VMD Tcl script that draws the C-alpha trace (Angstrom):
set ca {
  {0.03 0.01 0.00}
  {1.05 3.60 -0.35}
  {1.11 6.33 2.28}
  {-2.61 6.98 1.78}
  {-3.44 3.34 2.46}
  {-4.28 2.52 -1.18}
  {-3.17 -0.72 -2.84}
  {-0.14 -0.33 -5.09}
  {0.37 -4.09 -5.54}
  {-2.52 -6.36 -4.61}
  {-1.78 -9.21 -2.11}
  {-1.22 -12.13 -4.53}
  {2.08 -13.48 -3.14}
  {2.64 -16.31 -0.57}
  {5.46 -14.18 0.84}
  {6.88 -10.78 -0.01}
  {10.05 -8.98 1.20}
  {10.96 -5.34 1.04}
  {12.40 -3.69 -2.08}
  {16.24 -3.68 -2.36}
  {17.90 -2.03 -5.33}
  {14.50 -1.68 -6.95}
  {13.50 -5.27 -6.72}
  {11.49 -7.30 -4.18}
  {11.86 -11.01 -3.47}
  {8.49 -12.69 -3.62}
  {7.19 -16.21 -3.26}
  {4.47 -17.96 -5.32}
  {3.67 -21.65 -4.95}
  {6.82 -22.21 -2.94}
  {9.21 -20.62 -5.40}
  {10.98 -17.32 -5.24}
  {11.44 -14.60 -7.85}
  {11.72 -10.88 -8.12}
  {9.32 -8.06 -9.07}
  {9.94 -4.36 -9.79}
  {8.18 -1.42 -8.17}
  {5.33 -1.68 -10.62}
  {4.76 -5.31 -9.64}
  {6.06 -6.67 -12.93}
  {8.12 -9.89 -12.88}
  {11.74 -9.22 -13.58}
  {12.91 -12.68 -12.61}
  {10.24 -15.37 -12.53}
  {9.52 -17.46 -9.44}
  {11.84 -20.43 -10.23}
  {14.15 -20.52 -7.19}
  {13.86 -22.81 -4.13}
  {15.33 -20.00 -1.97}
  {16.73 -16.56 -2.44}
  {18.20 -13.55 -0.81}
  {17.53 -9.93 -1.53}
  {19.56 -8.03 -4.01}
  {22.78 -6.49 -2.67}
  {25.51 -4.81 -4.78}
  {23.70 -5.79 -8.02}
  {23.33 -9.49 -7.31}
  {21.14 -11.87 -5.34}
  {22.12 -15.25 -3.98}
  {19.57 -17.88 -5.17}
  {19.21 -21.58 -4.83}
  {18.32 -23.98 -7.67}
  {18.74 -27.74 -7.66}
  {20.24 -27.61 -4.11}
  {23.10 -25.34 -5.13}
  {23.54 -21.59 -4.63}
  {24.76 -19.02 -7.07}
  {24.23 -15.39 -7.91}
  {22.03 -13.71 -10.47}
  {22.10 -10.12 -11.74}
  {19.14 -7.84 -11.86}
  {18.05 -9.33 -15.28}
  {17.92 -12.84 -13.82}
  {21.09 -13.92 -15.61}
  {23.68 -15.99 -13.88}
  {26.51 -13.75 -12.67}
  {28.17 -16.63 -10.69}
  {27.03 -20.16 -11.49}
  {25.21 -22.17 -8.76}
  {28.01 -24.38 -7.35}
  {27.85 -23.57 -3.66}
  {26.06 -25.38 -0.81}
  {25.31 -22.05 0.89}
  {25.71 -18.42 -0.07}
  {25.27 -15.10 1.65}
  {24.65 -11.62 0.10}
  {27.46 -9.55 -1.26}
  {28.51 -6.93 1.27}
  {31.48 -4.55 0.74}
  {32.42 -6.36 -2.46}
  {32.67 -9.97 -1.06}
  {30.24 -12.73 -0.13}
  {30.61 -15.68 2.17}
  {30.03 -19.03 0.43}
  {29.79 -22.55 1.83}
  {31.00 -25.91 0.46}
  {30.98 -29.08 2.45}
  {30.03 -27.32 5.71}
  {33.04 -24.99 5.43}
  {32.93 -21.25 4.57}
  {35.08 -19.03 2.50}
  {34.69 -15.77 0.49}
  {34.44 -14.73 -3.14}
  {34.48 -11.44 -4.97}
  {31.84 -10.25 -7.41}
  {33.58 -12.10 -10.26}
  {33.40 -15.40 -8.34}
  {37.12 -15.45 -7.50}
  {38.05 -16.84 -4.07}
  {39.43 -14.15 -1.77}
  {39.63 -16.26 1.39}
  {39.84 -20.06 1.45}
  {36.91 -22.25 2.13}
  {38.26 -23.38 5.48}
  {36.16 -21.78 8.22}
  {33.31 -23.34 10.24}
  {31.70 -19.83 10.60}
  {31.82 -16.74 8.43}
  {30.28 -13.31 8.74}
  {30.08 -10.26 6.56}
  {32.93 -7.81 6.50}
  {32.49 -4.74 8.79}
  {35.16 -2.08 8.73}
  {37.18 -4.43 6.44}
  {37.25 -7.33 8.95}
  {35.16 -10.52 9.01}
  {34.73 -12.72 12.00}
  {35.47 -16.34 11.17}
  {35.82 -19.57 13.20}
  {38.68 -22.02 12.77}
  {39.56 -24.85 15.20}
  {36.65 -23.89 17.48}
  {37.88 -20.36 18.02}
  {36.93 -17.08 16.44}
  {39.09 -14.33 15.07}
  {39.19 -11.77 12.30}
  {40.46 -11.83 8.70}
  {40.92 -9.13 6.10}
  {39.66 -9.31 2.43}
  {42.68 -11.36 1.39}
  {42.04 -13.95 4.16}
  {44.97 -12.87 6.29}
  {44.54 -13.07 10.05}
  {44.47 -9.62 11.57}
  {43.11 -10.76 14.87}
  {44.11 -14.40 15.77}
  {41.34 -16.94 16.49}
  {41.41 -17.00 20.26}
  {37.85 -16.07 21.13}
  {34.88 -18.24 22.02}
  {32.71 -15.75 20.14}
  {33.24 -12.62 18.15}
  {30.90 -9.88 17.04}
  {31.14 -7.49 14.08}
  {33.41 -4.41 14.19}
  {31.54 -1.14 14.62}
  {33.11 2.24 15.32}
  {36.53 0.57 15.58}
  {35.54 -2.05 18.13}
  {34.20 -5.57 18.20}
  {32.58 -7.38 21.17}
  {34.20 -10.78 21.99}
  {33.69 -13.55 24.51}
  {36.46 -15.43 26.35}
  {35.19 -18.08 28.81}
  {32.07 -16.50 30.34}
  {33.18 -12.87 29.98}
  {32.58 -10.33 27.29}
  {34.70 -7.41 26.31}
  {35.78 -5.30 23.32}
  {38.82 -5.39 21.10}
  {40.19 -3.15 18.38}
  {42.91 -4.01 15.89}
  {45.74 -3.18 18.28}
  {44.50 -4.19 21.71}
  {42.77 -7.06 23.35}
  {40.53 -7.05 26.40}
  {42.01 -9.06 29.30}
  {39.12 -11.12 30.72}
  {41.02 -11.74 34.00}
  {40.52 -8.10 34.94}
  {37.33 -7.11 36.87}
  {36.91 -3.89 34.86}
  {36.94 -3.49 31.15}
  {40.65 -3.24 30.46}
  {42.72 -3.21 27.29}
  {46.34 -4.35 27.03}
  {48.68 -4.59 24.15}
  {49.43 -8.04 22.86}
  {52.74 -7.76 20.89}
  {52.81 -9.60 17.55}
  {49.25 -10.71 17.68}
  {47.77 -7.89 15.66}
  {48.74 -5.96 12.55}
}
mol new
graphics top color blue
foreach p $ca { graphics top sphere $p radius 0.5 }
foreach p [lrange $ca 0 end-1] q [lrange $ca 1 end] { graphics top cylinder $p $q radius 0.2 }
display resetview
């Protein structure tokens, strides 16, 4: 509906998501596709699952594999992944055989498929899990914060929340919170951060 409460697109979908980059993901008869702001189909409802458009592409699933389509519905990156997340800051997390890695918008691997958890990049760092611990990598897959945490949040305003044992604190690229201290305390850890 519009701001006056009048129908713009009648309720004909089984599910409908918000518009992103001029297209909305909708579901009809258990399949997903995309419509434009007028309600016209841009990409027919042929996908088992799908994500909203982000950076000109949408992750979609067909025949139990995920790939990426452009806004015309053409394959930008063929469906070869077991899982896929949206592009964010030029990269997307993809999953193969229960491991995660990253690709760029051309489908080139930027970080190896080796992690048991992957998140989007925030402030050029992504939280990943390796060997049961979480740390942070850059776009090239280089560790900038070693995997020593039980849990890691996204960087925001230069800090990321982390958990060690049953305590939470914050880190930046240079300092680590010492969970043995009662108060929130930062200390330098030489050689651990770039």
